[in-house]
Residue, then its C-alpha position, 0 to 999 in steps of 0.5 A: m265960040v270960033k275964038v275958043v276953038t281956035l285957041f284950043l287948036v293952037f294950044i294943041l299945035v304948040l304941044a305937038m311941036f314941043g312933044r316932037l322936040r322932047m321925044p324924037k322919032i322912034n324908027n323901030p319900037m322893037k329896038r327899045k331896051g327889054v324888048k326882044a324880036g320874036v321867034k318864028c317857026k322855020s315850017c309854018g311862020r307863027y311866032s313862038l311865045a315864051g320858047e314853046k314848041c310850034p303846034c305844027s311840029t307836034k302834029d302827027k305827020s302821016 
């Protein structure tokens, strides 16, 4: 049983080493093609989805 577990762990380590060689570390996933950075509201800091207006700007300012 110990032999099977050891072989499994060695196999996983080898897969991890080959995975790192094939796919180098990606620093920022937002820099990938097709992913745009989010737009934040200037007054409250919430993210705007699909160019909608922020709820803080539509509130009655009384």
